[in-house]
C-alpha positions in Angstrom: 118.3 -9.0 12.1 118.3 -5.4 12.4 121.1 -3.6 9.9 121.8 -0.2 10.2 122.3 2.2 7.2 123.8 5.7 7.5 125.2 8.4 5.3 127.0 9.7 8.3 130.7 8.9 9.1 131.3 7.1 12.6 132.3 9.2 15.4 135.0 7.8 17.4 135.0 9.2 20.9 137.9 10.1 22.6 139.7 7.4 24.6 138.4 6.9 28.0 141.4 6.3 30.8 140.8 6.8 34.6 143.1 5.7 37.1 142.2 6.0 40.7 145.1 5.7 43.1 147.1 3.4 40.7 143.9 1.4 39.8 142.7 1.5 36.3 139.0 2.0 36.6 138.2 2.9 32.9 140.2 2.1 29.7 137.8 2.1 26.8 137.1 3.3 23.2 133.6 3.6 21.7 132.0 4.5 18.5 128.8 5.6 17.5 126.8 6.2 14.3 123.0 7.2 14.0 120.9 5.8 11.1 118.0 3.9 10.1 117.5 0.4 10.6 115.1 -2.0 8.4 114.5 -5.6 9.0 112.4 -7.5 11.6 112.2 -8.4 15.3 110.7 -11.4 17.0 108.5 -10.7 19.9 107.0 -13.7 21.7 107.2 -16.0 18.9 105.8 -13.2 16.6 107.6 -11.8 13.7 107.5 -7.9 13.3 108.8 -6.1 10.1 110.9 -2.7 10.8 110.7 0.0 8.2 113.0 2.9 8.4 113.2 3.1 12.3 115.7 5.4 13.9 118.8 3.9 15.3 122.4 4.0 16.5 125.2 2.0 16.2 127.1 2.0 19.6 130.0 -0.1 20.2 132.6 0.0 22.9 135.4 -2.1 24.2 137.8 -2.3 26.9 137.5 -1.8 30.4 134.6 0.1 31.7 133.1 0.9 35.5 130.1 -1.6 36.5 130.4 -3.6 33.0 131.4 -7.2 32.8 134.1 -9.0 34.7 136.8 -7.8 36.9 138.9 -4.4 36.1 142.7 -5.1 35.9 144.3 -3.8 39.4 147.2 -1.9 39.9 148.0 -0.7 43.2 145.7 -1.2 46.1 142.3 -0.8 44.7 140.4 -1.1 48.1 142.7 1.6 49.5 142.1 3.9 46.4 138.3 3.7 46.6 138.5 4.3 50.4 140.4 7.6 50.1 138.7 8.8 47.0 135.2 7.5 47.1 133.9 10.4 45.4 135.7 9.4 42.3 133.4 6.3 42.1 129.9 8.6 41.5 129.6 10.5 38.4 127.2 11.9 36.0 127.5 10.6 32.7 125.2 12.3 29.9 125.4 10.8 26.3 123.2 11.8 23.6 123.0 10.8 19.7 120.5 12.5 17.8 119.6 13.5 14.1 118.4 16.4 12.2 117.4 16.6 8.6 120.8 17.0 7.3 123.1 16.2 10.2 123.8 13.8 13.2 125.2 14.7 16.6 126.4 12.8 19.2 128.2 14.2 22.7 128.8 13.1 26.2 129.8 14.9 29.2 130.9 13.3 32.6 131.2 15.1 35.9 132.6 14.0 39.2 130.5 13.9 42.5 131.5 17.4 43.0 130.2 18.6 39.6 133.8 19.0 38.1 134.0 18.2 34.5 135.9 15.2 34.0 135.4 14.9 29.7 133.4 16.4 27.2 133.5 15.0 23.7 131.1 15.2 20.7 130.7 16.6 17.1 128.0 17.5 14.8 128.3 16.2 11.4 126.8 17.1 8.3 125.5 14.9 5.7 128.3 14.5 2.8 127.9 16.9 -0.3 126.2 19.6 1.8 129.2 21.8 1.7 128.9 22.6 5.6 131.8 21.4 8.0 131.6 19.1 11.0 131.9 20.9 14.2 133.4 19.8 17.6 131.0 20.1 20.9 133.3 22.5 23.0 130.6 23.3 25.8 127.7 21.6 27.4 125.2 23.2 29.9 122.6 20.9 31.4 119.4 21.4 33.6 117.9 18.0 34.5 114.8 17.6 36.4 113.6 14.2 38.0 110.3 13.5 39.5 110.2 14.4 43.3 111.7 11.6 45.4 112.6 9.4 42.6 115.4 9.0 40.3 112.9 9.2 37.1 113.6 11.7 34.5 111.0 14.5 34.4 112.8 16.6 31.8 116.1 17.8 30.7 117.8 20.7 28.9 120.9 20.9 27.1 122.7 23.9 25.6 125.3 22.7 23.2 128.0 25.2 22.0 129.9 24.3 18.8 133.2 25.1 17.7 132.1 28.0 15.2 130.5 29.5 18.3 126.8 28.7 17.6 124.6 27.0 20.2 122.0 24.3 20.0 119.1 24.2 22.6 117.6 20.7 23.3 114.7 20.1 25.5 113.4 16.5 26.3 110.8 14.8 28.1 110.5 10.8 28.2 107.5 9.4 26.2 107.6 6.3 28.4 109.6 5.7 31.8 113.0 6.0 31.1 115.5 3.4 32.0 119.4 3.3 32.2 121.8 0.7 32.7 124.9 0.5 34.6 128.1 1.3 32.7 
């Protein structure tokens, strides 16, 4: 068991609702919270103690593309997809990270043409620091993959916050990156 502890408030993301040609393709809600985990994990029958690992509580519910069972259908879904195939392709960037006295979560979704569909996020300071929480109001990205693959080589984000300040973030995977549908 790995309970998570955090002195940061939950970030409840904006509700996600996508309808294509009368078909609901996404109708979901999610919350996130960065913190630390303590406890133990079992690997191949061997118990390993976990102390002060960084972790994220991430819970969503509702209809999401490519996850779980069948999405509810309204209208003629097959016709909608045939007429709007680009709506099924999207870039979805999600990040959650912490600094010494803050946590930050954001996500950006773009359609196949690079048009922004959704931006949500917030930088939250630890309670008692006397600093206001700030909304993420813009996100620029520069993502590079190893040539001929979909394996991430590096990425850069410029996050603009509601007070006009920016955060520049650069990341490279420590191990081969993975992602799952949905």
